[in-house]
C-alpha positions as CSV (number, residue, x, y, z in Angstrom):
1,M,89.0,73.1,53.8
2,A,88.3,74.2,57.3
3,F,90.9,76.9,58.0
4,K,90.2,80.3,59.5
5,P,93.2,82.7,59.7
6,L,93.6,84.6,63.0
7,H,93.8,88.4,63.5
8,D,94.8,90.3,60.4
9,R,96.1,87.3,58.4
10,V,94.9,86.3,54.9
11,L,95.0,82.9,53.2
12,V,95.7,83.2,49.5
13,R,96.1,81.0,46.4
14,R,98.6,82.1,43.8
15,I,97.3,82.7,40.3
16,E,99.7,81.2,37.8
17,G,101.1,83.4,35.1
18,E,101.2,82.8,31.4
19,D,103.4,80.1,29.9
20,K,104.0,82.2,26.8
21,T,105.2,85.8,26.2
22,K,103.1,88.2,24.1
23,G,105.4,87.4,21.2
24,G,104.6,83.7,21.5
25,L,107.8,82.4,23.1
26,I,107.3,79.6,25.6
27,I,108.8,80.3,29.1
28,P,110.4,77.3,30.7
29,D,109.4,76.5,34.3
30,T,113.0,77.2,35.5
31,A,112.8,80.8,34.2
32,K,109.4,81.7,35.6
33,E,109.1,83.9,38.6
34,K,106.6,83.1,41.2
35,P,103.4,85.2,40.5
36,A,102.7,88.1,42.8
37,E,98.9,87.9,42.0
38,A,96.6,85.7,44.1
39,E,93.0,85.0,45.0
40,V,91.9,85.4,48.6
41,V,90.7,82.1,50.1
42,A,90.0,83.1,53.7
43,V,90.5,86.1,56.0
44,G,90.7,86.6,59.7
45,P,88.4,88.9,61.7
46,G,90.9,91.8,61.7
47,A,93.5,93.4,64.0
48,R,92.7,95.1,67.3
49,K,93.6,98.6,68.4
50,D,95.2,99.2,71.8
51,S,91.7,100.1,73.1
52,G,90.4,96.6,72.0
53,E,88.3,97.9,69.1
54,L,88.3,95.7,66.0
55,I,89.8,97.1,62.8
56,E,87.9,95.5,59.9
57,M,89.7,93.8,57.0
58,S,89.9,95.6,53.7
59,V,89.8,92.3,51.7
60,K,87.3,89.5,51.5
61,A,87.3,85.9,50.2
62,G,87.2,85.9,46.4
63,D,89.2,89.2,45.9
64,R,92.1,89.2,43.5
65,I,95.1,90.9,45.0
66,M,98.7,91.9,44.3
67,F,101.4,91.3,47.0
68,G,105.1,91.9,47.5
69,K,107.6,89.4,46.1
70,W,108.8,88.1,49.5
71,S,105.5,88.3,51.3
72,G,103.8,85.5,53.2
73,T,104.6,82.1,54.4
74,E,104.1,79.1,52.1
75,I,101.9,76.3,53.6
76,K,100.4,73.1,52.3
77,L,96.8,72.6,53.2
78,D,94.8,69.6,51.9
79,G,97.5,69.0,49.4
80,E,97.3,72.5,47.9
81,D,100.1,75.1,48.1
82,L,98.8,78.3,49.7
83,L,100.3,81.4,51.2
84,I,99.3,83.0,54.5
85,M,100.3,86.7,55.0
86,K,99.3,89.8,57.0
87,E,96.9,92.2,55.4
88,S,99.7,94.8,55.4
89,D,101.7,92.7,52.9
90,I,98.9,93.1,50.3
91,L,99.7,95.9,47.9
92,G,96.2,96.3,46.4
93,I,93.0,94.7,45.1
94,L,92.6,94.1,41.4
95,A,89.4,95.4,39.9
C-alpha cells in the first residue's frame, strides 16, 4: 500500500473486538459496536504552527490507539477498510 497521509492525519486499521462476552455468550454481528481501538498504519509529517515550524506527531506506525466513537472518515484502500483521522481525534496510545 502506497499511501502517505498529509499534515496531522493518521491512517488506522480497526482492531476487531471479541465475539464472546466474558461469560461466554456469543455476540451477533448486528449487536456489535464498531471498535474504538485501532493500529496506526501510517502518519503524516505533522501540523505546522503559524510561524511555519513543524509540530511532530505523537503517534507512529504500529502504535495501538483508542479514538472517539464518531472520529475519522472511513475509506477503502487496496480492498481493506481503514479510517483516516486527525491526530487530535486520538484519545490515547495503549501500552
